[in-house]
Each structure stands twice: as structure tokens, then as C-alpha cells.
N, C-alpha and C positions, 0 to 999 in steps of 0.2 A: 555730560560728564564722560571723560575718556578714561576708561578703566581696562582697556584691552590688554595692555602689558601686565597689569597687576593680576588679572584673572589667569593669564597664561602662567605667570610665576607661581601663583598658588597651586594651580593644577600640577605643575612640574614638581613642586615640593612634595605634594601628596602622592604623585606617581612614584617618586623615589622612596617613599616611606610608607608602603602599603601595610595594612594589618587585617587579619582575617576576622570573621564574624565574632562579635562580643569581646574582641581584644583591641578595639580601636582607641586605645588610651592616648597615644600621642596625637592621633587624628583629632580626637575630642579636644585636647589641649590647644591644638592649632586653631580649631574653629572658635573656641572660647576666646582666644587671644584676639581674633579678628572682630568678633562681635563686641568685645570690650572696647576695641579701637574705634568701632562705629558708634559707641555709646548705646548699644542695645543690651538691656538686661537679659541674662540667660541663666538657666539652671540645668543640672544634670537630671536625666530621666533614665532609669535603669543604671547600669554601670558606666556606659559610654555614650548614651544618647544625650542630645541637647535640645532644649526648647528655648528659643529667644522670642522676645515680644516687643513690638513697637506699639505703644499706646498713643494715639493722636490726641486723646482728650475730647474728641467729638464723637457724638453718637453715630453708629454705623455698624456694618457687618464686621465679623472677624474672619479674615482669610488666612489659611495656613498654606505655607509653601514647604514642601517636603523634599529632602535629598537623602538618598542612602549613602552609606559611608564605607562599607566593608570591601575588602579585596578577596582574591581567591588563592587557593593553594596550587599555584601554577608557577613553573620556572620560566621567567621571561626570556625570550630569545631576540627581542628587538636590539638593534645596534644604534642606540640613541644616547646622548649625553646625560639624560635624566632617567636612565634605566633603573629599575628597582634595586635598592641596596639590601633588601631583605631576601635572603636566599629561599627559594621555593614559594615566594609570595608575590603576587602581581595584581595590579589593577587591570584586569582583562575584561572588564564589563563597563568601563566608563564612569564608575562612581566617583573617581577623582575629579572628573570633569563636572559631574553633577554638583559636587560640593562647591567647586569654584564658581559655577553659574549662580548658585543660590547665595553664596557670599557676595558676589557682585550685585545681585538684586538687593540684598540686605543693605549694602553700602549706599546704593542709589536711593532706596526707599527711606533710609535713615535721614538723608539730607532733604527729603521731600515731605517729611511727616507733617509739617505745618500746612501742607496743601491738601492733605488727605483727611478722611473721616473714618472712624472705626478703628480696627486693630489689625496688625499683621503679625502672625505667629510663624516662626521659622522652626521647622522640625528636621533635625539632623539625626537620622535613624540608623542604628547599627543593625547588623545581622539580616540584611535582606536576603543574602545568599543562603542563610540558614533557615529561612522561611518563618521564623518566629519574631522577626524584628518589628514589624508593624503591629502585630497582635500584642506583643509585649509593651510597646509604647502606649497603645490604647488602654491596656489594663492599668498602666501607671497613671492614666488620666491626662495624656498629652492633648486630647481634644477638648479639655475642660479648662475653666478658670483663665480666661473667658472661653465660653463654649464656641467652638468653631462652626461657622455657617457654610463655608466653602473651602475646599482644599484643591490645590493644583500640584501636579507632579510632571516630570518629564524623564526621557531616557535618550541618550545619544544613540544613534542607530546607524551602523555601517552599511546598511542595505539601501540607504537613501543618500543622494548626493548632498554635499555641503550647500547650504543656502536654501534647502527645502525643509518644510515642517509638515508632519503628517498627523492628521486627526481622525478619529473614528467615533461616530455616534453609537451609543449602546455598547454591546459586547465587543471588547477590543482584544482581551487576552484571556487565556484559559485558566481554569482552576488547576491546581497541582496536587496530585496525590502520590504517595510513595508506598509501595508494598514490598514486604520481605516474606517470602514463602520458604518454609523449611519442610523438606520431605525426608522422613526417616524410614529406612528399610531394614533389611537383615543381611549382615555380611556373610559371605561364603567364598570359597575358592572359585576363581574364574573357570576352572575346569568342571565345577559342579554347580552350575547356575541354578539348578532346580532346588537346591537347598537354601537359597537366599531369596530375598525380596529386593529387587534392583531399583534403588532410588533414582538412578540415572535414567533408566528407561521410562520410569514414571514421570520424571521431569521433562524429558523430550516430548512425551505425549501431552503433558499438561500445557507446555508452551504452545504446541501446535493447536491444541483445543482452544486456548484463550485467544489466539489470533482470530478465530472465527467469530468472536463476540462482535468485533467491529465489522467484519466483512459479511456476516450472515444474520446477526441478531438485531443490529441497529438499522434504522432507515438510512439508506445510502446518502441522504442529504444532511444527516445529523453529524456535525463536527465532533470528532472524538479520536483520541489516540491512546493505544495501549502498547507500551514498549518494555521489553525485557532488556535491561542494560548490563546485567552482571549475573554470572552463574559460577559457582565454585563448589567443589566437593570431591569425594573419592579418596582412596588410600593408595592404590597401586594399580599398575596396568593389568594385573592378573587377579584382581580381587573384585567381587561383586560389590558395587558401591552401596555403602550403608547410609550416607547422608548427603543431600544436595541442598544448597541454598540458592534461591532465585530472587533477584532484586529488580524492580521495575517501576514504571510510572504510568499513571492514567491522567489524561488531560481532557476536560470537557468544558462546555459553556453554560450548562444548566444543571440544577440540582437533581432533576429526575434522571437524566442520563448518567450522572455521577453515581447515584445510588444503584441504578440498574447494572452498571458494569461491575461494581463491587459485588453485588449479589450473584451475578453470573460467574465471577471468578470463584466464589465460595462453592457454588454448585459443581463446578468442574474439578475443584480440589476433592470434593466428596466422591465424585465419580472415579477419580484416580485412586483413591483409597480402596474402593470396591474392586476396581479392575486389577490392581497390582499388589494388593495386600500391604500397602505402606500406610504411614500416618502423616497427615499434612497439617501444618499450622501456619498462621499468617499474622503478621503485624501490619495493619493497614492505617496509614497516617494521612489525614486530610490536612495538607500543609497550608493551602490558601485557596480562597474562592476565586471565581472568575471576575475579571475586571470589567465593570459596566460603567461607562461614562454617563453622567447626567445630561440629558438632551438640552436643557435650558443653559447650563453652564458651558457645554460644548459649543452651543450656538454663539455665545459671547466670545469664546476663545477662537472660534473659526473666523468671526468678523474681525477680531483683533489681529489674528495672524494674517488675514488678507490685507488689512491696512498696513501692518508693520513689515511683513515679508514680501507683499505683492501677490496679487491673485495667482499669477503663474507659478508661484513657488509654494503654494498650499496644496497638499495632497489629501483628499478625503478618501480614506480607505473603504473599500467595498466589503472586504472580508477581514475577520479577526485573525490574529496569529495564535498558535497553540502553545506558545511559550507562557510562562507564569511570571507574575509580578505581585509582590505583597502589598503594593499600593491599593490593591483590590479591597484589603481589609478596612482601609480608611473610607472607601467609597460605600461600604456597607453601613457606615455610621453617618456620613454627611455627604452632601452633593459635591461633585467635583469633576475634574477633567485631567486626563493624562495624555501627553503628546510625545511624539518621536521627533527628535531634532536630527536631521541628516548630518552625518559627520564624515562621509567618504569623499576624499578629494582625488585620490590616486590609488594604486595597488597597495601601497603601504598603509593606507587608512581604510581598507576595504575588507580586512580580515573579520570573520564573524566573532560575536561575543564568545568569551571563554577560550579563545585561541591564544597560544603563547606568543604570537606576534601582533595581538590586538593593539591598535593605536587609533588616534583620532586627528582630524584636522582641527587644530586649536583655534583657528580663525572664527569658528562658529560659536565659541563660548560667550564672548562679550555680547553678541547679537541675541543669543538665547536669554541672557540675563536681562537685557533691555526689553525683550518681548514679554518676559514674566512681569516686569514692572508695568508695562503698557496694559497687559491683561488685568493685573490687579486694579489699576486705576479705573478700567472700564467696568469691572465687576462691582467695585465700591460705589460707582455712580449709577448702576443699574437699578 
């Protein structure tokens, strides 16, 4: 089936009409219209999530195919005819392409259902960027009725050339935590610093101290990241700072390291209180776990990729990346696999995720959809 042009048209429509997390109402309507066109029954999950289901009527596994849906609060700078129409909102992470790929797979599978056994469930998930999308869909029962046995997901990746597909056994992406630390001191005039408790000085020392968690407290071969991304506070250039807020992220691959870093941050906050006479508080959010691919399913997907893309176009990753992906939440519940689809053809399609000039080589979309179909067929027969 030749659906190349259709998939590109779908992606361009979605790119022009992006919606941020949990506000994907028009996106959801578009997906519903396509599933209805393919005669695939579907229902809403949460406000904007969608679950579609192909029942073949023959006994077999239930395989879920997941696509994220949301865009980002970014002003697009691309000079393209299908540029975002929504001011300050942009598909800068490829989710528009993911939807188009999975709709393409849905159309093909709907026309091959009499050749298959088992069930295929399509999960179109909101709020991946907000980090509660997958967890929310799971709480609402998207992996039940029928119970999902295997789940597959993918992500367009500008770090790999078009025509390549990348897989990873085991740990592929990191857990994602967010912390917000507030340091409260005592205000005084800048000319009389001894009468105040300087939250700014305490913050600088706390930041420096926390950086030693990775460099001095963890085994050097343990993958972990601690980043302070935002700091704000203060009242005036000549006033001792009363309050500072620090916001950052922790990325790890295992639960033990994740817990250790959090506990070490808390200890260093306590030390700052003693050293500087300030008060420290923290809001620590475990947004999503590390993404671990199932070895058996990854093996099937690797062999499928080698047959479909060709041996020379399959990349087996030696190391995980420390970015986060809430597909990890599904993999805690059922076996599955997540892959990267290379989408870089030239300079214009090589910008990183979340860049205001992010774009993809659209020629990879149809092939990715057909690969998903191929992998589904292999898993159902395994």
C-alpha cells in the first residue's frame, strides 16, 4: 500500500496545528476522524487521549502501538509553508511525525486484519512533555480490556541519518526527576551584610556542593546527571538577598542511584542551613522512570529492522542517553521496545529536539510506519 503522500499530509496538518500538553483537543479530533475512516473503533482516555482497537477475532497476543501527541511552548522559526499557525506553540520534538507514522500503521493493519491473529491497540497519548501522560493513561486503564502483552514505541531522532534505525537492549533512556529548592534568609541593607542572612551566598555554595555528588560521591562509571537549569531571586543590587529559588533535574538509570542523589541533596541543604543560618525547603518530583527495553522483544525488533531496513542501516546502541521518555512507564507494566528513527537529511533537519528550527526529513515517515507493521506481524507470530 502506497501511503507516503498521505502520511506527509497528515504530519503537515498536525505541524501547522500544534497543541500543548493536555490541550490536544483538535489533534484528538483529527486522530479520531482518521481511525473512523479506517473503521477502527476508538474511545477517549483522559480528556484528549485516544485508544483504538483492531480485533481480528482470532486468538493471539494484544500488541499496543503508542504515539505521543503534544507540542511545546516554543515560537517556531522555520521558514516552511506548513509552519505552525499557533503563536508560541510548535511541534519541536517530532510528535506530529509520530502520530502520522502510527496512523499510517493503523491504516495498513486495518486492511490486513484478516491475515492477523490477536489484537492491535493504538494508544495516542497526550502530555508526554508534561511527564504525566503515560502514567495518566495507565491509571485510566489503557493497558486493559484487552490486557496488553507487548507495547512498541518510537521517536524520530535528528542525531541519526535518514534511513537508519537505532535500537538498544536494556536501559535506553534515563529517569527524570525535577527539584525546586527554596532558600529563605534575612533581608538587610547591602552596606550592613552582618545583619542579614544571605540566601544568595547560600545558594551559590549549595549549587557548588551539589555538583560534587556526581564528581565525588558516585562511582565514576555510574551514569548520572544533576543539572541546575534556573535560578531566581533577590530584591535590589544593594540589598542582602532574602529568598532564592533553584530549579533543576536529576537523571539516572537505576533506582538505587536515583534515591542516593536525592538523599545527598537533602544533606547538603541541611549543611547550608547550618553554615549560613538560612532555611531550605524542596519539592522533589519523580517524573518518570528509566526506560528499559525487554530483551526478548528487542531481539524480535532488531531482526525485523535488519530484514526491513537492511543490516547496514541498523544501529545497536552501546550506551543509553540521559534524556527522559515517559514510554518507560508502559515498560514497567508490560514487555516492549522503543526505537529511534533517524530523521536527519541535511542541516535543516539536524537541529536538536526542542529547538525553534526543529524539523524532520518527511521521507522517513512512511517507511517507519511499514516497519511497525512488519514488527507487529513478527511479534504476533512469535
